[in-house]
C-alpha positions as CSV (number, residue, x, y, z in Angstrom):
1,M,-7.0,-15.8,-11.0
2,V,-9.7,-13.7,-9.4
3,K,-11.6,-11.8,-12.1
4,N,-13.9,-9.7,-9.9
5,L,-12.5,-8.4,-6.7
6,E,-15.1,-7.6,-4.2
7,V,-14.5,-4.1,-2.7
8,G,-15.7,-3.3,0.8
9,V,-15.1,-3.4,4.5
10,E,-14.6,-6.7,6.4
11,V,-14.4,-7.2,10.2
12,K,-11.5,-9.5,11.1
13,K,-10.4,-11.0,14.4
14,V,-6.7,-10.8,15.4
15,D,-5.4,-14.0,17.1
16,S,-3.4,-14.1,20.3
17,Q,-0.1,-13.6,18.4
18,G,-1.4,-10.5,16.5
19,R,-2.1,-12.3,13.2
20,L,-5.0,-11.7,10.9
21,I,-6.2,-13.4,7.7
22,L,-6.2,-11.3,4.5
23,P,-9.1,-11.9,2.2
24,A,-8.3,-14.7,-0.3
25,D,-9.6,-12.8,-3.3
26,W,-7.4,-9.8,-2.4
27,R,-4.3,-12.0,-1.8
28,E,-4.7,-13.7,-5.2
29,S,-5.3,-10.5,-7.2
30,E,-3.0,-8.1,-5.4
31,V,-0.1,-9.8,-3.6
32,G,1.1,-12.1,-6.3
33,E,4.0,-14.5,-6.1
34,S,6.4,-12.3,-4.0
35,R,4.1,-12.6,-1.0
36,E,5.6,-9.4,0.4
37,L,3.6,-6.4,1.7
38,Y,4.4,-3.0,3.1
39,V,2.8,-2.4,6.4
40,V,2.5,1.3,7.0
41,K,2.0,2.2,10.7
42,R,0.0,5.3,11.5
43,K,-1.7,6.5,14.6
44,G,-4.9,4.6,14.8
45,Y,-4.6,2.4,11.8
46,L,-2.4,0.2,9.6
47,K,-2.2,0.4,5.8
48,I,-1.3,-2.7,3.9
49,V,0.1,-2.2,0.4
50,P,1.4,-5.0,-1.9
51,K,5.1,-4.7,-2.7
52,R,5.5,-4.5,-6.5
53,R,8.5,-4.8,-8.7
54,V,9.0,-1.5,-10.6
55,D,10.7,-1.4,-14.0
56,L,12.8,1.7,-13.9
57,T,13.7,1.4,-17.6
58,E,10.0,1.6,-18.7
59,N,10.0,5.3,-19.4
60,F,13.6,6.0,-20.4
61,D,12.8,6.6,-24.1
62,K,9.6,8.5,-23.5
63,V,11.0,11.8,-22.3
64,D,11.3,14.5,-25.0
65,L,14.0,17.0,-24.1
66,G,13.6,19.0,-27.3
67,V,17.1,18.1,-28.6
68,D,18.4,15.5,-31.0
69,A,21.6,14.8,-29.0
70,I,23.4,16.2,-26.1
71,G,26.9,17.2,-27.1
72,S,27.8,19.3,-24.1
73,W,26.1,18.6,-20.8
74,K,26.9,22.0,-19.4
75,E,25.4,23.7,-22.5
76,F,22.3,21.5,-22.3
77,E,21.8,22.3,-18.6
78,K,22.2,26.1,-19.3
79,R,19.6,26.0,-22.1
80,F,17.3,23.7,-20.2
81,F,17.2,25.9,-17.1
82,E,16.8,29.1,-19.2
83,V,13.7,27.7,-20.8
84,G,12.3,26.7,-17.4
85,T,12.5,30.2,-16.0
């Protein structure tokens, strides 16, 4: 495990098949076991972002809607949108 990731700019060569080598410290600390990356193509540059697994249930119980229970969804929506305006 890399403890101190060196931040900076590196010049890399691209081989005849269009491949380049990612810095080892970045691969170890950012890519992880999935070894999958998003490559975002923009005019003039590429952006490489590690693909991460997102836990969608992480924040389910952290939202406070200001009610103890929702008995009627229609009534809840009505009161919720009244407060927002």
